[in-house]
C-alpha positions as CSV (number, residue, x, y, z in Angstrom):
1,M,-3.9,13.5,8.4
2,T,-4.2,10.0,9.9
3,I,-2.3,6.9,8.7
4,P,-4.5,3.8,8.6
5,T,-2.8,1.2,10.8
6,I,-3.8,-2.3,11.8
7,E,-2.1,-5.1,13.8
8,Y,-2.0,-8.5,12.1
9,R,-0.2,-11.6,13.4
10,G,2.5,-9.8,15.3
11,Y,3.0,-7.1,12.7
12,E,1.9,-3.5,12.3
13,L,0.6,-2.7,8.8
14,R,0.4,0.9,7.7
15,A,-1.0,1.9,4.3
16,Y,-0.3,5.1,2.3
17,S,-2.1,6.1,-0.9
18,H,-1.4,8.8,-3.4
19,Q,-3.0,9.9,-6.6
20,E,-1.1,9.6,-9.9
21,F,-1.8,12.0,-12.6
22,P,-1.7,11.1,-16.3
23,L,0.6,12.6,-18.9
24,H,3.9,13.5,-17.1
25,R,2.2,14.0,-13.7
26,D,0.4,17.1,-14.9
27,P,-2.6,17.7,-12.5
28,Y,-4.5,19.6,-15.2
29,A,-4.2,17.0,-18.0
30,N,-7.3,15.2,-19.2
31,G,-7.7,11.6,-18.4
32,L,-8.4,9.2,-15.6
33,R,-6.8,9.8,-12.2
34,K,-5.3,6.6,-10.8
35,F,-4.5,5.8,-7.2
36,S,-1.6,3.7,-6.0
37,S,-0.6,2.7,-2.5
38,V,2.3,1.5,-0.4
39,V,2.1,-0.9,2.6
40,R,4.6,-0.7,5.4
41,I,5.1,-3.9,7.5
42,E,6.9,-3.6,10.8
43,S,7.3,-6.1,13.6
44,I,5.5,-5.2,16.8
45,Q,8.2,-6.8,19.0
46,P,11.1,-4.4,19.6
47,S,13.9,-5.3,17.2
48,N,16.6,-3.7,15.1
49,V,15.1,-4.9,11.9
50,K,14.1,-2.1,9.6
51,P,10.4,-1.9,8.5
52,R,9.7,-3.2,5.0
53,R,7.8,-1.2,2.4
54,Y,6.0,-2.7,-0.6
55,G,4.3,-1.1,-3.6
56,T,0.8,-2.5,-3.9
57,V,0.2,-4.6,-7.0
58,F,-3.4,-4.4,-8.1
59,A,-4.6,-7.6,-9.9
60,G,-7.2,-6.9,-12.5
61,T,-8.6,-3.7,-11.1
62,T,-7.3,-0.2,-10.2
63,P,-8.8,1.6,-7.2
64,G,-11.1,4.5,-8.0
65,N,-10.4,6.5,-4.8
66,D,-7.9,6.7,-2.0
67,M,-9.8,4.5,0.5
68,D,-10.1,1.7,-2.0
69,A,-6.3,1.9,-2.5
70,I,-5.7,1.7,1.2
71,D,-8.0,-1.3,1.6
72,L,-6.3,-3.1,-1.2
73,A,-2.9,-2.2,0.3
74,M,-3.9,-3.7,3.7
75,Q,-5.1,-6.9,2.1
76,Y,-1.8,-7.0,0.1
77,G,0.1,-6.6,3.3
78,K,-1.8,-9.4,5.0
79,D,-1.1,-11.7,2.0
80,I,2.6,-10.9,2.3
81,V,2.6,-11.7,6.1
82,D,0.7,-15.0,5.4
83,G,3.2,-15.9,2.7
84,K,0.6,-16.0,-0.1
85,V,2.5,-13.3,-2.1
86,Q,6.2,-13.0,-2.8
87,A,6.8,-9.3,-3.1
88,N,9.8,-7.1,-3.7
89,E,10.6,-4.4,-1.3
90,L,10.8,-0.8,-2.4
């Protein structure tokens, strides 16, 4: 398994996605499967600051597969670094 990673403005962004099952997390239940993701932001420069993790907030749409969730997480991480989004850490 590879973890998608990019460098952006002095930070390393890593995105993780996972599938959420409906109805009490039962994988055999009927219903749409939803994907969610987490973005991890870490400074590239050596420091003793811990990496920050954020749950991705999807505005108006939910991703249909894991790659879409990762793409949205990377964009969300870029928006956090740029200061466009004020997010709460996990």
